[in-house]
Structures are given as structure tokens and as C-alpha cells.
C-alpha positions as CSV (number, residue, x, y, z in Angstrom):
1,M,112.5,111.8,106.9
2,G,109.1,112.3,105.1
3,R,107.0,109.8,103.4
4,P,108.6,108.3,100.3
5,Y,105.6,109.4,98.1
6,D,106.1,113.1,99.0
7,T,109.5,113.5,97.2
8,A,110.0,115.1,93.8
9,E,112.0,112.0,92.7
10,Y,109.1,109.7,93.4
11,R,106.5,111.9,91.6
12,R,108.8,112.3,88.6
13,N,109.6,108.6,88.4
14,R,106.0,107.6,89.1
15,K,104.9,109.5,86.0
16,I,107.6,107.9,83.9
17,V,106.7,104.4,85.0
18,L,103.0,105.0,84.5
19,E,103.6,106.4,81.0
20,Q,105.9,103.5,80.0
21,S,103.2,101.0,81.1
22,N,100.3,102.9,79.4
23,Y,98.8,103.2,82.9
24,I,98.2,99.5,83.2
25,C,98.6,97.8,86.6
26,H,101.4,95.3,86.7
27,Y,99.4,93.0,89.0
28,C,95.8,93.0,87.8
29,T,96.1,94.9,84.4
30,G,93.5,97.4,85.6
31,P,94.1,101.2,85.4
32,A,97.4,102.1,87.2
33,T,97.5,105.3,89.2
34,T,100.4,104.6,91.5
35,A,104.0,103.3,91.4
36,D,104.6,100.4,93.7
37,H,108.0,99.9,95.3
38,I,109.4,96.4,94.4
39,Q,111.7,96.6,97.4
40,P,109.7,98.6,100.0
41,V,111.3,101.8,101.2
42,S,110.9,100.4,104.8
43,Q,113.3,97.6,103.7
44,G,115.9,99.8,102.1
45,G,114.2,100.4,98.7
46,T,114.6,103.6,96.7
47,N,112.4,105.8,94.5
48,E,114.5,104.9,91.5
49,I,112.7,103.8,88.3
50,S,114.2,100.4,88.6
51,N,112.5,99.9,91.9
52,L,109.0,100.9,90.8
53,L,106.1,99.1,89.1
54,P,102.9,100.6,87.8
55,A,100.0,99.6,90.1
56,C,96.4,100.5,90.8
57,H,95.6,101.9,94.2
58,N,94.0,98.6,95.4
59,C,96.9,96.3,94.4
60,N,99.5,98.7,95.8
61,S,97.6,99.0,99.1
62,T,97.0,95.3,99.4
63,R,100.7,94.4,98.9
64,Q,101.7,96.9,101.6
65,D,105.4,96.5,102.5
66,R,105.9,92.9,101.3
67,E,108.7,92.4,98.9
68,R,107.9,91.1,95.4
69,V,110.4,89.8,92.9
70,R,110.3,91.6,89.5
71,L,109.3,89.4,86.6
72,R,111.6,89.1,83.7
73,Y,108.9,89.8,81.1
74,F,108.2,93.1,82.7
75,N,111.8,94.3,82.3
76,R,111.7,93.4,78.6
77,R,108.2,94.8,78.1
78,Y,108.9,98.2,79.4
79,G,112.6,98.5,78.5
80,L,113.9,98.5,82.1
């Protein structure tokens, strides 16, 4: 299996997540350029929109494959 970021599903859903968040990083509120997996792919996560958060490259890289609980306000804010 290839890298999770190489799939058409990830690229499509990344664009949707970034547009819905106005390209604002969920963690630091800086400019988001990536979609971070809430449940890492290495731990069974998927590329579905419900498993992605907008993130800047630095926050996404720093978090690596640690799991993070999705905050309730985020779901309401972005209609997920």
C-alpha cells in the first residue's frame, strides 16, 4: 500500500477540509496547508473527511502519528 497522502481520496478530501476551515490550522490558527488525520492511518484511520482536520505543515509534522480527540466545537464550526 502506498502512502495515505498519495491517494485521490485524500487529495479530494484535503481540499474540502481546507476550504471549509478557510485554510486555518485547527491547532495554532495559522495558515493550513495539510489535512491531519485525527486517527492516524497507521492506527486504522481513513482518509474520510470525518477523520481529517486542517493543519499547517508544522503542527501536522509535530503531531506525527499520535491520536488526538476531535473537539466538539470543531464539529459544529465546520458542519462535520
